[in-house]
C-alpha angles and dihedrals in degrees: 000000000000147000116237115200107205118147089182093054113156112194128208086236138337131238119193096224120024121185123196109210133032101219127108095296096045096046093045089051091048094050091047094050093047091052087057090054101256125138110242141187126190117207111208121183096206129071089245126025110249115114123153091330092069090050092055134077088255091237117154120191119214139155132232098011129161088239090057091050090051087053090048092246114146113212143144140191094253091059091052091049090050090050091050092051091044098052092044091048088237091298099125134079105282092201092055090044089056092047093052094043095047095046099039095081097045090046093053091046088053091051095045106030100032105028096033100237113173100231125145132188112260097224092182092061110078135129121037087111099322114104092203135019108285106153112115106200135192122227112289089017086263130152089204089062090051091051089052090055092049094049092048091050091047091052091050090050092052097247115168112222120191110198127199084032111136117188107220100172144022114219115212139171127236091279093051095253109151111243101173150321134252112228129194117206128168105296098354147064122212133191107212121193118222135199093187126013126201118194109211099149096125130237139305105264092126093051102097094188093055093044093051090048099047103024107034091160088071095061108140094008119135118257114222103182143088115306091224093065094102098136102256093150092048093049094046091050094048090049092058097041104267120162114248132186146177094024089161092059121105146155112241129188121232093179108057109137116244109236109017101041091234122146109243114208121253089219085087087066098034090055094054109286123130140204127244129182129230088280091059094249132124114240110180149011098279094207099045099091121004093192104031093051087078088076095049090050091051088053091058122093109292089001093270142101138186126243106219119201142134145252093278093056091040092055094048093050093044090054095050113027122065094196091053089053088053090050091052092048089053090054094246095131110080120205138189141159095240139034090244091053092047091049090055091054092046091045092229126129109285096214092050094051094044090048094048092049092047089057091048089053091050091050090052090050092050094246092124141359123257111261090218095053098251114146100235099154112123091004109140114269122244113247132194134302090062127199137201134183127188118235139172138198124262142167112255109167140357117235103196125084146108115000115238136187130229091288094047091254113152113250123229120231089231093052137279126044137283111266098236109010125105135173138191143156115028091346091066131062110266129209097257097106125231102315147019100287098070100068120122119201110261095013095115093062091036092061091041097057096033096052090037092058092045093048092049093050095047095043090051092047091052092049096048092045090052090050091053091050092050 
């Protein structure tokens, strides 16, 4: 990774809009730019575009969409903005929060209504910071399925994607205008000129040095993310004077199966399940912080806990989530007809688990209040057969990055924006505030596609405007 300052740069060839990264943000930007009439190339380091998107559920949050209205969910951008500011305790950029909130619905409508994406509102998934159901999910709740939709749409739009193409350097002039990129492909190195450059190369979760510097609380934690997330975009931006923020912010997973490394759906908890540690005891409000709970789990004995639920929740998850089906097929979900029998399979103290679940039942019946502050009253009781699956906490995705404006243009640390540089997805600062506790479900992909679409439109407009002037 480097910056090459060469005002006399002479490229091998020039492409009007170049996009670094072929995940959700990069492909959305490419499709958007092509629809505006610009020529585009996506540079993807892997042999097949996948990235963090393919490792996710593929859920995109958005407010005021046609899909929500079809599901009889009332929502609006202002509510989403308020929820963003609420969960981040006001410690995020309100302008960016407004941009994301106001454009999330139109972007999802564009994907679903115009491009034909098969996304439906997950009406079971509410709370965790969202006042109404907002997650728009692909079939199987699979990020791989979402990537398939994006790649198909990119092909239909005529997007050129160069795979096994790793960008090693940005080439800039004396005023930090990006002139081109140096790209390594098997057996060759190319210097590609750019008129507009969009950085969509994700975050820095795989960069151990940056994680240790900005997130010391994660020392020794497992990383469950794409190995290519080494922070190239962040480092390039910093080298040319870009403004950055919230580098200690991240999305963690508190539901990664152990063993198996499969993401277990939070619907098991939303629907009435609970967590217990290796001693058979509950230790937190399971719905307080979907991301930050990874840290509390890692603080438990052996750094694990069990999600405890029942046949009803098992059946619902098995019908909807591909990764949960995989976990079941691997024998990771334990089941028994009594709490004592389940405790034996979990290898936790029988008396402790039975006692904890008796208290949970009484809280649901209104006999007592939950000691951890969870509102369990009138939540459906768990009924035999009972289930449990062991999970741990892990880092999934960083949330800090390059600061961008309302058009996804990268901001300069000395004021203003760069003339032809854009960022989105994991390369850009998100709206999750300064730490782990400000993450909203589906916000990662929301910012990816929303900023991607904005960046693609603006980059194309700049290119076409320049063509008209010339």
